[in-house]
matplotlib code that plots the C-alpha trace (Angstrom):
import matplotlib.pyplot as plt

x = [56.6, 58.8, 61.2, 58.6, 58.0, 61.7, 62.3, 59.4, 60.8, 63.9, 61.7, 59.5, 62.5, 63.9, 60.6, 60.2, 63.7, 63.4, 60.5, 62.7, 64.2, 60.8, 60.6, 64.2, 63.7, 60.3, 61.9, 64.6, 62.0, 59.9, 62.9, 64.0, 60.4, 60.2, 63.6, 62.7, 59.4, 61.3, 63.5, 60.4, 58.8, 62.0, 61.9, 58.2, 58.9, 62.0, 61.3, 63.2, 66.3, 66.2, 66.0, 68.7, 71.0, 70.3, 71.1, 74.4, 75.5, 74.7, 76.7, 79.6, 79.8, 79.6, 82.0, 84.8, 82.7, 82.8, 79.4, 80.4, 83.6, 81.7, 79.3, 81.7, 80.1, 83.1, 82.1, 78.4, 77.8, 74.2, 71.0, 70.5, 73.8, 72.7, 69.4, 71.0, 73.8, 72.5, 70.2, 67.1, 67.5, 65.3, 66.3, 67.5, 70.0, 71.6, 71.4, 75.1, 76.2, 73.9, 75.4, 78.9, 78.0, 76.4, 79.8, 81.6, 82.8, 82.5, 82.6, 80.5, 77.3, 77.9, 81.1, 80.2, 80.1, 77.1, 76.6, 72.9, 70.2, 66.5, 64.8, 61.7, 59.3, 57.4, 54.1, 55.3, 57.5, 57.8, 61.6, 63.1, 64.9, 67.8, 67.9, 71.2, 70.9, 73.7, 74.5, 73.2, 70.0, 69.4, 70.2, 69.2, 66.2, 64.5, 65.3, 64.6, 61.2, 60.4, 61.3, 59.3, 56.2, 56.6, 57.3, 54.3, 52.0, 52.8, 52.5, 48.8, 48.2, 50.5, 48.5, 49.1, 50.0, 51.5, 54.9, 53.3, 52.7, 54.2, 54.2, 53.0, 54.5, 53.4, 56.5, 58.2, 59.0, 62.4, 65.4, 68.8, 70.5, 74.0, 74.9, 78.5, 80.6, 80.5, 76.8, 73.4, 69.8, 66.3, 63.0, 63.5, 62.1, 64.7, 67.5, 66.4, 66.1, 69.6, 70.9, 69.2, 70.6, 69.6, 67.6, 65.2, 63.5, 62.5, 59.4, 57.9, 55.8, 56.2, 59.8, 62.1, 61.7, 58.0, 58.2, 60.5, 58.8, 58.6, 55.4, 52.6, 49.8, 51.9, 53.2, 49.7, 48.8, 52.0, 51.8, 48.3, 49.0, 52.1, 50.6, 47.2, 49.1, 50.7, 49.5, 49.6, 49.1, 50.3, 50.2, 52.2, 51.6, 49.9, 46.1, 45.2, 47.5, 46.8, 43.1, 43.9, 45.8, 43.1, 40.3, 42.3, 42.9, 39.2, 38.4, 40.7, 39.8, 36.1, 36.3, 33.9, 36.2, 40.0, 39.7, 38.4, 41.9, 44.0, 42.1, 44.9, 45.3, 45.4, 47.4, 47.6, 50.4, 49.7, 51.2, 51.9, 48.4, 45.6, 43.7, 40.4, 39.0, 39.9, 38.9, 35.3, 36.5, 38.9, 36.2, 33.9, 36.6, 37.9, 34.9, 34.8, 36.9, 40.0, 41.8, 44.0, 45.4, 48.5, 49.6, 53.3, 55.1, 58.0, 59.5, 62.7, 64.2, 63.5, 61.1, 59.2, 56.1, 54.1, 50.6, 51.3, 47.6, 45.0, 42.3, 43.8, 44.3, 47.6, 51.2, 53.9, 56.8, 59.8, 62.5, 65.5, 66.0, 68.9, 66.6, 66.2, 62.8, 61.9, 58.6, 57.9, 54.7, 52.9, 53.1, 56.9, 56.8, 58.5, 60.4, 64.2, 64.9, 61.9, 61.5, 61.5, 60.2, 61.8, 59.7, 59.2, 57.8, 55.1, 51.4, 48.7, 46.2, 48.7, 49.8, 53.5, 55.9, 58.2, 61.9, 64.6, 68.3, 69.3, 72.0, 72.3, 73.4, 70.2, 70.5, 67.4, 65.8, 62.2, 60.7, 57.5, 55.0, 52.8, 51.8, 49.6, 50.7, 47.8, 49.4, 52.3, 54.2, 54.2, 54.4, 52.0, 51.3, 49.0, 50.0, 47.9, 49.2, 52.0, 53.3, 52.4, 49.2, 46.4, 43.8, 44.3, 43.2, 40.8, 42.3, 40.4, 43.6, 42.0, 44.4, 44.3, 43.3, 40.2, 39.3, 39.8, 37.7, 35.0, 34.7, 34.5, 31.5, 29.9, 30.4, 29.1, 25.9, 25.3, 26.6, 29.2, 32.7, 35.4, 37.9, 40.0, 39.6, 41.3, 40.2, 41.3, 40.1, 37.6, 39.0, 36.8, 35.8, 33.4, 30.6, 31.9, 32.3, 35.3, 34.9, 36.2, 35.9, 36.0, 36.7, 35.6, 35.7, 33.4, 33.6, 30.0, 28.1, 26.1, 22.4, 21.9, 24.8, 23.3, 23.0, 26.6, 27.9, 25.8, 27.2, 30.8, 30.4, 29.0, 31.6, 34.4, 32.8, 32.8, 36.4, 37.9, 36.8, 38.6, 36.6, 33.4, 34.1, 34.7, 31.6, 29.4, 26.4, 28.4, 30.2, 33.7, 33.4, 30.4, 28.9, 31.3, 31.2, 31.3, 32.1, 32.0, 34.6, 34.5, 36.0, 39.7, 40.3, 42.7, 44.5, 45.0, 46.3, 48.9, 49.8, 50.4, 52.9, 54.7, 53.5, 51.7, 52.3, 54.8, 54.5, 52.9, 49.7, 47.0, 47.5, 44.5, 44.5, 46.1, 46.2, 45.9, 43.9, 46.6, 45.5, 41.9, 42.2, 44.4, 41.9, 38.9, 40.6, 41.2, 37.6, 36.1, 38.3, 36.9, 33.3]
y = [-19.4, -22.0, -19.5, -17.9, -21.2, -21.8, -18.4, -18.7, -22.1, -20.4, -18.6, -21.6, -23.7, -21.1, -20.4, -24.1, -25.1, -25.0, -23.7, -21.8, -19.8, -18.7, -15.3, -14.3, -15.5, -13.9, -10.6, -10.9, -11.6, -8.7, -6.4, -7.5, -7.0, -3.5, -2.6, -3.9, -2.0, 1.2, 0.4, -0.2, 3.0, 4.8, 3.7, 4.4, 8.0, 8.4, 6.1, 8.1, 8.5, 4.8, 3.7, 6.1, 4.9, 1.3, 1.8, 3.7, 0.9, -1.7, 0.2, 0.6, -3.0, -4.2, -1.8, -4.3, -7.0, -7.7, -6.0, -3.1, -2.5, -2.8, 0.0, 2.1, 1.7, 3.4, 6.7, 6.4, 8.8, 9.6, 7.8, 9.8, 8.5, 4.9, 5.4, 7.1, 4.6, 1.1, -0.6, -2.5, -6.3, -9.4, -13.0, -13.5, -10.6, -11.8, -15.5, -15.6, -14.4, -17.0, -19.8, -18.7, -18.4, -21.9, -23.2, -21.8, -18.4, -15.6, -11.8, -11.4, -9.7, -9.5, -9.7, -12.3, -16.0, -17.1, -20.9, -21.1, -20.7, -20.6, -22.5, -20.5, -22.0, -18.7, -18.2, -16.2, -18.8, -22.6, -22.4, -22.6, -19.6, -19.9, -16.8, -16.2, -16.2, -14.6, -14.7, -11.1, -12.0, -14.8, -13.0, -9.4, -10.0, -13.5, -14.2, -10.7, -10.9, -13.9, -12.2, -9.1, -11.2, -12.0, -8.4, -7.0, -9.8, -9.5, -5.7, -6.2, -9.3, -9.0, -11.8, -14.3, -17.9, -18.5, -19.5, -22.2, -24.6, -25.8, -24.3, -26.1, -25.1, -26.2, -25.4, -26.7, -30.2, -29.9, -30.8, -29.3, -30.5, -30.0, -27.9, -28.7, -29.2, -25.4, -24.6, -25.9, -25.2, -26.0, -24.4, -21.3, -23.1, -25.9, -23.3, -21.7, -25.0, -25.9, -22.6, -22.7, -24.3, -27.9, -27.1, -24.9, -28.2, -29.1, -27.0, -27.4, -30.0, -32.2, -33.3, -32.5, -36.0, -35.3, -31.6, -32.1, -35.2, -35.1, -37.0, -34.5, -37.0, -39.0, -35.8, -34.5, -37.8, -37.9, -34.2, -34.7, -37.8, -36.3, -32.9, -33.9, -35.2, -31.8, -28.6, -26.4, -22.7, -21.3, -22.2, -20.7, -21.5, -20.8, -20.6, -23.0, -25.8, -25.2, -25.7, -29.1, -30.1, -28.8, -30.7, -33.9, -33.4, -32.9, -35.9, -38.3, -36.9, -36.6, -33.1, -30.4, -27.4, -27.1, -25.8, -29.3, -30.6, -27.7, -25.7, -23.2, -22.4, -18.6, -17.5, -18.2, -16.3, -16.6, -15.5, -16.6, -15.9, -13.5, -14.5, -12.9, -16.1, -18.2, -16.1, -17.4, -21.0, -20.5, -18.8, -21.8, -24.3, -22.2, -20.3, -17.7, -14.7, -16.4, -16.9, -14.2, -13.8, -12.1, -11.6, -11.7, -10.8, -13.3, -14.3, -16.1, -12.7, -11.3, -10.6, -7.4, -6.7, -7.6, -6.9, -4.6, -3.7, -6.5, -4.0, -3.2, -5.5, -4.0, -4.6, -2.4, -2.2, -3.3, -0.7, -1.9, -5.4, -4.5, -4.0, -0.8, -0.5, 1.1, 1.2, 0.9, 2.4, -0.3, 2.0, 1.6, -2.2, -3.7, -0.5, -0.8, 2.1, 2.2, 5.1, 3.9, 5.9, 6.0, 5.7, 9.4, 9.6, 6.9, 7.8, 6.0, 4.1, 3.5, 0.1, -0.5, -3.3, -3.9, -3.5, -4.3, -4.0, -6.4, -7.6, -10.8, -9.0, -8.4, -4.9, -3.1, -6.5, -6.8, -9.6, -9.8, -8.8, -5.8, -3.8, -0.8, 1.8, 2.1, 4.6, 7.0, 7.8, 5.0, 3.3, 0.4, -1.8, -4.6, -7.2, -6.8, -9.5, -10.5, -8.5, -11.3, -12.4, -10.2, -10.1, -7.4, -9.0, -6.2, -3.2, -4.1, -4.3, -6.7, -7.5, -10.0, -7.4, -6.5, -10.2, -11.0, -8.0, -8.6, -12.3, -11.3, -9.1, -11.9, -14.4, -12.1, -11.5, -15.1, -17.1, -18.8, -19.9, -20.3, -23.1, -22.3, -20.3, -19.1, -16.9, -16.1, -14.5, -15.7, -14.4, -12.9, -15.1, -14.6, -15.9, -15.2, -12.0, -11.4, -12.1, -13.7, -17.3, -18.2, -21.7, -22.4, -25.1, -24.1, -25.0, -23.9, -23.2, -20.0, -20.3, -18.8, -19.0, -16.5, -13.9, -14.8, -14.0, -10.8, -9.6, -10.5, -8.6, -5.5, -5.6, -5.7, -2.7, -0.8, -1.6, -1.2, 1.6, 0.0, -3.2, -1.1, 0.7, -2.5, -4.1, -1.1, -2.6, -5.8, -4.1, -5.3, -7.7, -10.0, -11.2, -13.5, -17.2, -19.3, -23.0, -25.0, -27.8, -31.1, -31.3, -32.0, -30.7, -27.9, -30.4, -32.8, -30.0, -29.0, -32.7, -33.4, -30.5, -31.5, -28.4, -29.7, -28.0, -25.3, -22.0, -23.5, -21.8, -21.7, -18.8, -16.6, -14.7, -15.2, -13.3, -16.5, -19.7, -22.2, -22.8, -22.7, -25.4, -27.7, -27.5, -28.1, -31.1, -32.6, -31.8, -33.4, -36.5, -36.9, -37.0]
z = [33.0, 34.8, 36.1, 38.4, 40.1, 40.5, 42.0, 44.4, 45.4, 46.8, 49.3, 49.9, 50.9, 53.1, 54.8, 55.5, 56.3, 60.1, 62.1, 64.5, 61.7, 60.3, 62.1, 61.0, 57.4, 57.3, 58.4, 55.7, 53.0, 54.2, 54.1, 50.6, 49.3, 50.8, 49.4, 45.9, 46.0, 46.6, 43.5, 41.4, 42.6, 41.7, 38.0, 37.9, 38.9, 36.7, 33.7, 31.0, 33.1, 34.0, 30.4, 29.1, 31.9, 31.0, 27.3, 28.0, 30.4, 27.7, 25.1, 27.4, 28.4, 24.7, 23.1, 22.9, 21.3, 17.6, 17.2, 19.3, 17.3, 14.0, 15.0, 17.0, 20.4, 22.0, 20.4, 21.3, 24.2, 23.6, 23.1, 19.9, 18.5, 19.1, 17.4, 14.4, 13.8, 14.8, 12.3, 13.3, 13.5, 13.2, 13.7, 10.2, 10.3, 13.6, 12.7, 11.4, 14.9, 16.6, 14.5, 15.5, 19.2, 19.0, 17.7, 20.7, 19.6, 22.2, 22.5, 19.4, 20.5, 24.3, 26.3, 28.9, 28.0, 25.9, 26.1, 26.8, 24.1, 24.6, 21.8, 20.7, 18.2, 18.2, 16.3, 13.3, 11.7, 11.6, 12.1, 15.5, 16.9, 19.3, 21.6, 23.4, 27.2, 29.1, 32.8, 33.1, 31.3, 33.8, 37.0, 36.2, 34.0, 34.2, 37.9, 39.0, 37.2, 39.3, 42.5, 41.5, 41.2, 44.9, 45.8, 43.9, 45.0, 48.7, 48.5, 47.6, 49.7, 52.8, 54.6, 51.8, 52.7, 49.3, 50.7, 52.9, 50.1, 46.8, 43.4, 40.3, 36.9, 33.5, 31.5, 28.4, 27.5, 25.9, 28.1, 27.6, 24.4, 23.1, 20.1, 20.8, 23.9, 24.4, 24.0, 25.0, 24.1, 25.3, 26.3, 28.3, 31.4, 30.9, 30.6, 33.8, 35.7, 34.7, 36.1, 39.5, 42.7, 43.3, 46.5, 44.5, 43.6, 47.1, 47.3, 43.8, 42.1, 40.2, 40.0, 37.1, 35.5, 35.1, 34.4, 31.4, 29.9, 26.1, 25.6, 26.4, 27.1, 29.5, 31.1, 31.9, 33.5, 35.6, 36.6, 37.8, 39.8, 41.5, 42.3, 43.7, 46.8, 47.5, 49.0, 45.9, 46.6, 43.3, 39.6, 36.7, 33.1, 29.8, 30.3, 27.5, 28.7, 32.3, 31.7, 30.1, 33.3, 35.6, 33.8, 34.0, 37.7, 38.3, 36.2, 38.1, 41.6, 41.0, 42.4, 41.1, 41.8, 42.1, 45.7, 46.6, 45.6, 46.8, 49.5, 49.9, 46.2, 45.8, 42.7, 39.0, 37.2, 33.5, 30.3, 26.7, 25.4, 26.2, 29.3, 28.0, 26.4, 29.3, 32.3, 32.6, 32.4, 35.3, 37.3, 36.8, 37.8, 40.6, 42.0, 44.8, 45.7, 47.1, 43.8, 42.4, 38.8, 37.7, 34.1, 33.2, 30.0, 29.9, 26.6, 25.6, 24.8, 28.2, 31.0, 30.1, 32.1, 35.3, 36.3, 39.3, 40.0, 40.3, 39.5, 36.0, 33.0, 31.9, 32.9, 34.3, 31.9, 33.9, 33.2, 35.2, 33.9, 31.6, 28.6, 26.6, 24.9, 21.6, 19.8, 16.1, 14.7, 12.7, 9.7, 9.8, 9.9, 6.8, 5.9, 5.3, 7.8, 10.1, 12.6, 16.2, 19.2, 22.6, 25.7, 26.1, 22.5, 22.7, 22.9, 24.8, 22.6, 19.8, 18.6, 18.3, 17.5, 20.4, 19.8, 22.4, 23.2, 25.9, 28.3, 26.2, 23.0, 21.1, 19.6, 18.3, 17.9, 16.7, 18.8, 16.8, 19.5, 19.2, 22.3, 23.1, 25.7, 28.1, 30.6, 30.8, 34.1, 35.1, 31.7, 31.3, 28.3, 27.0, 24.4, 21.3, 19.1, 16.7, 13.7, 11.4, 13.0, 11.6, 8.9, 6.3, 3.1, 2.3, 4.3, 7.5, 9.6, 12.2, 15.0, 17.9, 20.4, 18.4, 18.1, 21.8, 23.0, 20.4, 21.5, 25.1, 24.2, 22.2, 25.0, 27.7, 25.8, 24.7, 27.7, 25.5, 26.5, 23.8, 24.2, 21.1, 17.9, 14.8, 11.9, 8.3, 5.1, 2.6, -0.7, -3.3, -6.3, -9.1, -7.1, -3.6, -1.7, 0.5, 4.2, 7.4, 8.4, 12.1, 13.4, 17.0, 19.7, 22.4, 26.1, 26.2, 23.0, 22.7, 23.1, 19.7, 17.2, 14.8, 17.6, 18.7, 15.2, 15.0, 18.3, 17.3, 14.0, 15.6, 18.3, 15.7, 14.0, 17.3, 17.9, 14.4, 12.1, 9.1, 9.6, 10.0, 6.8, 4.9, 6.3, 5.2, 3.3, 2.8, -0.1, 0.6, 3.5, 3.8, 7.1, 9.0, 8.5, 11.7, 11.8, 15.0, 15.0, 16.7, 20.2, 20.0, 16.5, 17.6, 19.9, 17.0, 14.8, 17.4, 18.1, 14.4, 14.4, 17.6, 19.4, 22.5, 25.7, 26.8, 25.0, 21.9, 21.0, 18.3, 15.9, 16.4, 13.1, 9.8, 6.5, 4.5, 4.7, 5.5, 9.1, 8.2, 5.5, 7.7, 10.6, 8.4, 6.9, 10.3, 11.4, 8.3, 8.8, 12.4, 11.3]

ax = plt.figure().add_subplot(projection="3d")
ax.plot(x, y, z, "-o")
ax.set_aspect("equal")
plt.show()
């Protein structure tokens, strides 16, 4: 999320450099935005052509790499040839190449120099992943995504005063570290910071020393104290951690609402987790109609999507960032030779695992996210979860999207607000039926917890026919078990694992009881 702030700082600095230059710079910015919107409209109109051209350019550029020679890229003239000859990859299969790149070897997966790696803790594995970041990935993907946020935002809000103030980002906490003298790693935000010009710092808050602090509790305190003195017009971050910062700011200032601290605040660009459970909390802390929200799909592997319409809850798939997209039906996940679909083959309403080929040398790489295509021509998507984050202990195939939407229904009907949650299976035993156990921390508890559970259960039935079938007469799945945890239990769980802040998040669903048992142990210890 940090890159958005740093990109916007470029324009902020320029717009505030000298008052006499404001009209000229404003005209330049307006012209660039109009030009970029024309390019976006072009790929929206010709998405398949744009994607095919992107893939063939990637293949051509990489044909002299070790990977390109291995798979005969010089002879691949058609998209169909690529799909037929190139195997699907995950991190473990490309890890040997990553290790060699970290040691300073070049021209392995991508021809331009790879010396930067985004460290990704992910949510499907406890092991760190080191994602290669090329110059092209920085400039043509990540930085372009930040600029497109501005272009799309101003196309909807041309009278915006966003560039008059400063931007506050709640990014990662890992600074750049050395693998060797030839390669470096850190959180994506740290990598992006390292590659931006020094003057981009002049119109953001807080300074780098605070932004990249390792100790989370101290970092929140320092961020709050530094930023409350500024005119913040824009925030970017993960909703859960941004809420922690906002609440601390309100606590130390005594303000009731965030507008009392920053009267010109107008945009929160969010990503990393679903905004559904957090929306009502943000509305309560930032009331009124002056605040706008924009979802982004920005990962270590690339910048994939932007919410281009404030009246819709999906994102435009960005097709000209040097990324070729393929989609794996969930029925194909885990197969040795899964069938992948191109953009023109996907269907709306279907769940797919996202597969990418990129201008950093990731080829047919399964990133672990699942998405649903919500619209064709233009192509729009919603993130539905992670390949390994689901509950299917009894054939119910419950995914995160089901859980988020069902919880929204339960909260709407009971007045509840969920702070954090996770769920997992209750396995059958001789005296116990199978079921699901949900652990919650509530920002605002439901008036009637039994009714909350009933609404949640019925909502899941309405959203998932497999869940409904397994719940029929409690024959396979029993009524859900709900446990309300002590405040701070999830925070303690994350802290014990060194996962406070940044892109770290609570796993929402799991097909085993590992997270459930760990959290219950912490909760019982706190009593």
